[in-house]
C-alpha positions as CSV (number, residue, x, y, z in Angstrom):
1,X,0.0,0.0,0.0
2,X,2.8,2.4,0.9
3,X,4.5,1.6,-2.4
4,X,1.3,2.4,-4.2
5,X,1.1,5.8,-2.5
6,X,4.7,6.4,-3.3
7,X,4.0,5.7,-7.0
8,X,1.2,8.3,-7.0
9,X,3.6,11.1,-6.1
10,X,5.9,10.4,-9.1
11,X,6.0,12.3,-12.3
12,X,5.8,15.9,-13.6
13,X,2.2,16.4,-12.6
14,X,2.9,15.4,-9.0
15,X,6.0,17.7,-8.9
16,X,4.0,20.6,-10.1
17,X,1.2,19.7,-7.6
18,X,3.7,19.7,-4.8
19,X,4.9,23.2,-5.8
20,X,1.3,24.4,-5.9
21,X,0.6,22.7,-2.5
22,X,3.6,24.4,-0.8
23,X,2.6,27.8,-2.2
24,X,-1.0,27.3,-1.1
25,X,0.2,26.4,2.4
26,X,2.3,29.5,2.5
27,X,-0.6,31.6,1.3
28,X,-2.9,30.2,3.9
29,X,-0.3,30.7,6.6
30,X,0.0,34.4,5.6
31,X,-3.7,34.9,5.4
32,X,-4.0,33.4,8.9
33,X,-1.2,35.5,10.1
34,X,-3.1,38.5,8.8
35,X,-6.2,37.4,10.7
36,X,-4.3,36.9,13.9
37,X,-2.6,40.4,13.6
38,X,-6.0,42.1,12.9
39,X,-7.8,40.1,15.6
40,X,-5.2,40.7,18.3
41,X,-4.6,44.4,17.6
42,X,-8.1,45.5,16.5
43,X,-10.5,42.8,17.8
44,X,-13.1,40.4,16.3
45,X,-15.5,43.3,15.5
46,X,-12.9,45.0,13.3
47,X,-12.1,41.8,11.5
48,X,-15.8,41.3,11.0
49,X,-15.9,44.7,9.2
50,X,-13.0,43.7,7.0
51,X,-14.8,40.4,6.3
52,X,-17.9,42.2,5.0
53,X,-15.9,44.7,2.9
54,X,-13.6,41.9,1.6
55,X,-16.7,39.8,0.6
56,X,-18.4,42.8,-1.1
57,X,-15.2,43.6,-3.0
58,X,-14.9,40.1,-4.2
59,X,-18.5,39.9,-5.3
60,X,-17.9,43.0,-7.5
61,X,-14.6,41.6,-8.7
62,X,-16.4,38.4,-9.7
63,X,-19.3,40.0,-11.5
64,X,-17.3,42.7,-13.3
65,X,-14.6,40.3,-14.4
66,X,-17.3,38.8,-16.6
67,X,-15.9,35.3,-16.2
68,X,-13.0,36.2,-18.4
69,X,-10.2,35.2,-16.0
70,X,-11.7,31.7,-15.6
71,X,-12.1,31.4,-19.4
72,X,-8.5,32.4,-19.9
73,X,-7.3,29.1,-18.3
74,X,-9.2,27.2,-20.9
75,X,-8.2,29.4,-23.8
76,X,-4.4,29.7,-22.9
77,X,-4.0,26.0,-22.3
78,X,-5.9,24.9,-25.4
79,X,-3.6,25.1,-28.4
80,X,-6.4,24.7,-30.9
81,X,-7.5,28.2,-29.8
82,X,-4.4,29.8,-28.5
83,X,-2.3,29.1,-31.7
84,X,-4.9,30.8,-34.0
85,X,-6.3,33.8,-32.1
86,X,-5.0,36.8,-30.2
87,X,-7.4,37.1,-27.4
88,X,-5.5,39.1,-24.7
89,X,-6.2,42.5,-26.3
90,X,-9.9,41.7,-26.4
91,X,-10.0,40.5,-22.8
92,X,-8.0,43.5,-21.5
93,X,-10.2,46.0,-23.3
94,X,-13.4,44.5,-22.0
95,X,-12.0,44.1,-18.4
96,X,-10.7,47.6,-18.1
97,X,-14.0,49.1,-19.1
98,X,-16.0,46.7,-17.0
99,X,-13.8,47.2,-13.9
100,X,-14.0,51.0,-14.1
101,X,-17.8,50.8,-14.2
102,X,-17.8,48.4,-11.3
103,X,-15.5,50.7,-9.2
104,X,-17.8,53.7,-9.8
105,X,-20.9,51.7,-8.9
106,X,-19.3,50.4,-5.6
107,X,-18.2,53.9,-4.8
108,X,-21.7,55.2,-5.3
109,X,-23.2,52.4,-3.2
110,X,-20.7,52.8,-0.3
111,X,-23.2,54.9,1.8
112,X,-26.2,52.6,1.0
113,X,-24.2,49.5,2.0
114,X,-23.0,51.0,5.3
115,X,-26.6,51.9,6.1
116,X,-27.7,48.4,5.2
117,X,-25.3,47.0,7.7
118,X,-26.1,49.7,10.2
119,X,-22.4,50.6,10.6
120,X,-21.2,54.0,9.4
121,X,-17.6,52.9,9.8
122,X,-18.1,50.5,6.9
123,X,-18.4,53.4,4.4
124,X,-14.7,54.1,4.4
125,X,-14.1,50.3,3.9
126,X,-16.3,50.3,0.8
127,X,-14.7,53.4,-0.7
128,X,-11.3,51.9,-0.4
129,X,-12.6,48.6,-1.8
130,X,-14.0,50.6,-4.8
131,X,-10.6,52.1,-5.5
132,X,-8.9,48.6,-5.4
133,X,-11.5,46.9,-7.6
134,X,-9.8,47.6,-11.0
135,X,-6.3,46.4,-10.0
136,X,-7.8,43.3,-8.4
137,X,-9.7,42.3,-11.6
138,X,-6.7,42.9,-13.8
139,X,-4.5,41.0,-11.3
140,X,-6.8,38.0,-11.6
141,X,-6.6,38.1,-15.4
142,X,-2.8,38.1,-15.2
143,X,-2.4,35.3,-12.7
144,X,-5.0,33.1,-14.4
145,X,-3.1,33.6,-17.7
146,X,0.0,32.4,-15.9
147,X,-1.9,29.4,-14.6
148,X,-3.1,28.6,-18.1
149,X,0.6,28.6,-19.2
150,X,1.4,26.2,-16.3
151,X,3.6,28.8,-14.6
152,X,2.4,27.6,-11.2
153,X,5.0,29.3,-9.0
154,X,4.4,32.8,-10.4
155,X,0.6,32.2,-10.2
156,X,1.0,31.1,-6.6
157,X,3.0,34.1,-5.5
158,X,0.5,36.5,-7.1
159,X,-2.7,34.9,-6.0
160,X,-1.8,33.4,-2.6
161,X,1.3,35.1,-1.1
162,X,1.9,38.7,-2.0
163,X,-1.4,40.4,-1.2
164,X,-1.7,39.1,2.4
165,X,2.1,39.2,3.0
166,X,2.2,42.9,2.0
167,X,-1.0,43.6,4.0
168,X,0.4,42.1,7.2
169,X,3.6,44.1,6.9
170,X,1.7,47.4,6.2
171,X,-0.6,46.8,9.2
172,X,2.3,46.1,11.6
173,X,4.2,49.2,10.4
174,X,1.1,51.4,10.7
175,X,0.3,50.1,14.2
176,X,3.8,50.1,15.7
177,X,5.6,53.0,14.0
178,X,2.8,55.4,13.2
179,X,0.4,54.5,16.0
180,X,-2.6,54.1,13.6
181,X,-5.6,52.8,15.6
182,X,-8.3,53.5,12.9
183,X,-9.3,50.0,11.8
184,X,-9.9,51.1,8.2
185,X,-6.1,50.6,7.9
186,X,-6.9,46.9,7.5
187,X,-8.7,47.2,4.2
188,X,-6.2,49.9,3.1
189,X,-3.3,47.5,3.7
190,X,-5.1,44.7,1.7
191,X,-5.8,47.1,-1.2
192,X,-2.1,48.1,-1.3
193,X,-1.1,44.4,-1.3
194,X,-3.4,43.9,-4.3
195,X,-1.8,46.8,-6.1
196,X,1.7,45.6,-5.4
197,X,0.8,42.1,-6.8
198,X,-0.8,43.6,-9.9
199,X,2.3,45.7,-10.7
200,X,4.5,42.7,-10.4
201,X,2.1,40.6,-12.6
202,X,2.6,43.1,-15.4
203,X,6.3,42.3,-15.5
204,X,5.7,38.6,-15.2
205,X,3.4,38.4,-18.2
206,X,5.6,37.7,-21.2
207,X,4.6,39.7,-24.3
208,X,4.1,37.5,-27.3
209,X,4.1,38.4,-30.9
210,X,0.5,38.0,-31.9
211,X,0.6,40.2,-34.9
212,X,-0.1,37.3,-37.3
213,X,-3.0,35.9,-35.3
214,X,-6.7,36.6,-35.8
215,X,-8.4,38.9,-33.3
216,X,-10.5,36.9,-30.8
217,X,-13.9,38.5,-30.9
218,X,-15.8,39.5,-27.8
219,X,-18.6,37.1,-28.8
220,X,-16.2,34.2,-28.9
221,X,-14.7,35.2,-25.5
222,X,-18.1,35.5,-24.0
223,X,-19.1,32.0,-25.2
224,X,-16.6,30.6,-22.7
225,X,-16.7,33.3,-20.0
226,X,-20.4,33.8,-19.3
227,X,-21.2,30.2,-18.3
228,X,-18.0,30.2,-16.1
229,X,-19.1,33.6,-14.7
230,X,-22.4,32.0,-13.6
231,X,-20.6,29.0,-12.1
232,X,-18.0,31.1,-10.3
233,X,-20.7,33.5,-9.1
234,X,-22.8,30.8,-7.4
235,X,-19.8,29.1,-6.0
236,X,-18.9,32.4,-4.5
237,X,-22.5,32.8,-3.3
238,X,-22.2,29.4,-1.5
239,X,-19.0,30.5,0.1
240,X,-19.9,34.0,1.2
241,X,-23.7,34.5,1.4
242,X,-23.5,33.3,5.0
243,X,-21.0,36.0,5.8
244,X,-23.1,38.8,4.3
245,X,-26.3,37.5,5.9
246,X,-24.6,37.1,9.3
247,X,-23.5,40.7,9.0
248,X,-27.2,41.7,8.6
249,X,-28.8,39.5,11.3
250,X,-26.0,39.2,13.8
251,X,-23.2,41.4,15.2
252,X,-19.8,41.9,13.7
253,X,-18.2,39.6,16.3
254,X,-20.2,36.6,14.9
255,X,-19.2,37.6,11.4
256,X,-15.5,37.6,12.4
257,X,-15.8,34.3,14.2
258,X,-17.6,32.6,11.3
259,X,-15.1,34.0,8.7
260,X,-12.3,32.4,10.7
261,X,-14.2,29.1,10.7
262,X,-14.5,29.2,7.0
263,X,-10.8,30.1,6.5
264,X,-9.7,27.2,8.8
265,X,-12.0,24.8,6.8
266,X,-10.1,25.8,3.7
267,X,-7.1,24.0,5.0
268,X,-9.0,20.8,4.3
269,X,-9.3,21.6,0.6
270,X,-5.8,22.7,0.2
271,X,-5.0,19.5,-1.7
272,X,-8.0,19.9,-4.0
273,X,-7.2,23.5,-4.8
274,X,-3.5,22.8,-5.3
275,X,-4.1,19.9,-7.6
276,X,-6.8,21.7,-9.5
277,X,-4.4,24.6,-10.3
278,X,-2.2,22.1,-12.2
279,X,-5.0,19.7,-13.3
280,X,-7.4,22.2,-15.1
281,X,-5.0,23.4,-17.9
282,X,-3.7,19.8,-18.3
283,X,-7.2,18.4,-18.8
284,X,-7.9,21.1,-21.3
285,X,-4.7,20.3,-23.2
286,X,-5.3,16.5,-23.2
287,X,-9.0,16.8,-24.1
288,X,-8.2,19.2,-26.9
289,X,-5.6,16.7,-28.3
290,X,-8.1,13.8,-27.9
291,X,-5.7,12.0,-25.4
292,X,-8.7,10.7,-23.4
293,X,-7.0,7.6,-21.9
294,X,-4.1,9.7,-20.6
295,X,-6.6,12.3,-19.3
296,X,-8.5,9.6,-17.3
297,X,-5.3,8.2,-15.8
298,X,-4.3,11.7,-14.7
299,X,-7.7,12.3,-13.1
300,X,-7.5,9.0,-11.3
301,X,-4.1,9.8,-10.0
302,X,-5.2,13.3,-8.8
303,X,-8.2,11.8,-7.0
304,X,-6.0,9.5,-5.0
305,X,-3.7,12.4,-4.1
306,X,-6.6,14.5,-2.9
307,X,-7.9,11.8,-0.7
308,X,-4.6,10.8,0.9
309,X,-3.7,14.4,1.8
310,X,-7.1,15.7,2.8
311,X,-8.5,13.0,5.2
312,X,-5.7,13.3,7.9
313,X,-6.1,17.1,7.8
314,X,-9.9,16.9,8.3
315,X,-9.6,14.5,11.2
316,X,-7.0,16.6,13.0
317,X,-8.9,19.8,12.7
318,X,-12.2,18.2,13.8
319,X,-10.7,16.7,16.9
320,X,-8.6,19.7,17.8
321,X,-11.2,22.4,16.8
322,X,-11.0,24.3,20.1
323,X,-7.2,24.4,20.0
324,X,-7.1,25.6,16.4
325,X,-9.7,28.4,17.1
326,X,-7.9,29.5,20.2
327,X,-4.9,30.6,18.1
328,X,-7.1,33.6,17.0
329,X,-8.2,34.5,20.5
330,X,-10.7,33.4,23.1
331,X,-13.6,35.2,21.3
332,X,-13.4,32.6,18.5
333,X,-14.0,29.5,20.6
334,X,-17.7,29.7,20.1
335,X,-17.2,28.6,16.5
336,X,-16.2,25.0,17.4
337,X,-19.5,23.3,16.4
338,X,-19.7,25.3,13.2
339,X,-16.1,24.3,12.3
340,X,-16.9,20.6,12.7
341,X,-20.0,20.9,10.5
342,X,-18.2,22.6,7.7
343,X,-15.2,20.2,7.9
344,X,-17.5,17.3,7.4
345,X,-18.7,18.8,4.1
346,X,-15.1,19.4,3.1
347,X,-14.4,15.7,3.7
348,X,-17.2,14.9,1.2
349,X,-15.6,17.4,-1.1
350,X,-12.3,15.6,-1.0
351,X,-13.9,12.2,-1.6
352,X,-15.7,13.6,-4.7
353,X,-12.5,14.7,-6.3
354,X,-12.1,17.3,-9.2
355,X,-15.4,16.7,-10.9
356,X,-16.1,20.4,-11.4
357,X,-12.7,21.0,-13.1
358,X,-13.3,18.0,-15.4
359,X,-16.6,19.5,-16.5
360,X,-15.2,23.0,-17.0
361,X,-12.3,21.8,-19.2
362,X,-14.2,19.2,-21.3
363,X,-16.9,21.5,-22.7
364,X,-19.5,20.7,-20.0
365,X,-19.2,24.1,-18.3
366,X,-22.9,25.0,-18.9
367,X,-24.0,21.8,-17.1
368,X,-21.7,22.7,-14.2
369,X,-23.2,26.2,-14.2
370,X,-26.7,24.6,-13.8
371,X,-25.6,22.4,-10.9
372,X,-23.9,25.4,-9.2
373,X,-27.0,27.6,-9.6
374,X,-29.2,24.9,-8.0
375,X,-26.7,24.5,-5.1
376,X,-26.5,28.3,-4.8
377,X,-30.3,28.7,-4.5
378,X,-30.3,25.9,-1.9
379,X,-27.5,27.8,0.0
380,X,-29.4,31.1,0.0
381,X,-32.7,29.5,1.0
382,X,-31.1,27.6,4.0
383,X,-29.2,30.7,5.1
384,X,-32.5,32.7,5.2
385,X,-34.1,30.0,7.2
386,X,-31.4,28.9,9.6
387,X,-29.2,32.0,10.3
388,X,-32.0,33.9,12.2
389,X,-32.7,30.8,14.3
390,X,-29.2,29.3,14.9
391,X,-26.7,32.0,13.9
392,X,-23.2,30.7,12.9
393,X,-24.3,27.1,13.3
394,X,-27.2,27.7,10.8
395,X,-24.8,29.3,8.4
396,X,-22.5,26.3,8.7
397,X,-25.3,23.8,8.0
398,X,-26.4,25.9,4.9
399,X,-22.8,25.9,3.5
400,X,-22.2,22.2,4.2
401,X,-25.5,21.2,2.5
402,X,-24.9,23.1,-0.7
403,X,-21.3,21.8,-0.9
404,X,-22.4,18.2,-0.7
405,X,-25.2,18.7,-3.3
406,X,-22.9,20.4,-5.8
407,X,-20.1,17.8,-5.5
408,X,-22.5,14.8,-5.6
409,X,-24.3,16.1,-8.7
410,X,-21.0,16.8,-10.5
411,X,-19.4,13.5,-9.7
412,X,-22.5,11.5,-10.9
413,X,-22.6,13.5,-14.1
414,X,-18.9,13.0,-14.9
415,X,-19.3,9.3,-14.3
416,X,-22.4,8.9,-16.5
417,X,-21.5,11.3,-19.3
418,X,-17.7,10.9,-19.6
419,X,-17.2,7.5,-17.9
420,X,-14.7,9.0,-15.5
421,X,-14.7,8.2,-11.8
422,X,-13.6,11.3,-9.9
423,X,-14.6,10.0,-6.5
424,X,-12.2,7.8,-4.4
425,X,-13.1,4.5,-2.8
426,X,-10.3,3.8,-0.2
427,X,-11.6,0.2,0.4
428,X,-11.3,-0.6,-3.3
429,X,-7.8,1.0,-3.4
430,X,-6.6,-1.3,-0.6
431,X,-8.4,-4.4,-2.1
432,X,-6.7,-3.9,-5.5
433,X,-3.3,-3.4,-3.9
434,X,-3.7,-6.8,-2.1
435,X,-4.4,-8.4,-5.4
């Protein structure tokens, strides 16, 4: 059995996955360090404000990115498209225009949003978020382009490491050297981190000679991007609706606690996200070249990797939930039950494998969009019903239910439509090894 596990970690795919995994861990560590710094120096309430502003910023970034960054992964990695068309000019033009419009709208709504959450202090947060929206959207385009080109290390630094690393340093300097106690420094520091990462991404994107290629039309780009926008939007809804609704029904302390719970739970899917970073462009490449057998073998290997790495993490966090939460402060211990609930759904997520990525990269992105919409509607409905009654525990139940429904639907579809098993059966794995 141990030899079998060792064989799984061999090859170029595994090596790139390990790089991605390490960068993801570093990124998570930095984001947690940022949370600890903010929580210790400014309190759970201030972190709750940041969580709301961060969520709203990312909602706007998702909507006004038009799904183009997600479509870029498919387009860049698929040589049947990338070798014939020059799409970057089209995508940049659309995104700059869309991002500016989004920034203006968020700026105009800053007062309305702060009134909605009954917190005047949030207005400054939303204004700063509006200013950082355009660089955030363009940063995402650049690092997804690098991901499509399989430049995983540069992608990892831009998406996982630089923003929160820079934000942590800025907050510490502002607090210790300039005695800044106004908590809007938190969102300002994150915004500066985004700008720094964006500037660096400009230098890392290699300019190619596309003068001989046909211009990729906006219509062609939207054909890929809009279904992916719908999918990404509802995945985001499932991940962040609870935060926004807790901010409305409960106090900012509950928002801060629950946001920490969700971020801890993401440790459990570190293997999935790390592998998917490498897997998605590779599936697109193999599927585009009709190398279906090799694609199936790669998916099977990735499924085993996900399970082997994830299960121990889930068990440790569930057992030691109080100890883990205490790192952020005594205020956060009330999130223990919610953390266990969300971790159970992440275990199901791990067992289901990379079914969503397989659908996105094999032309079944519209079907994935439908599954995501159904799960998103379920998430919103359960949040409305359960948060007023059970607070953060209700939010955890809503999130866990929608995650399970989405993963189950996707895994069944991939098995029936493509004949690919993305879920992992550990008992069958051990049985085959004994044979």
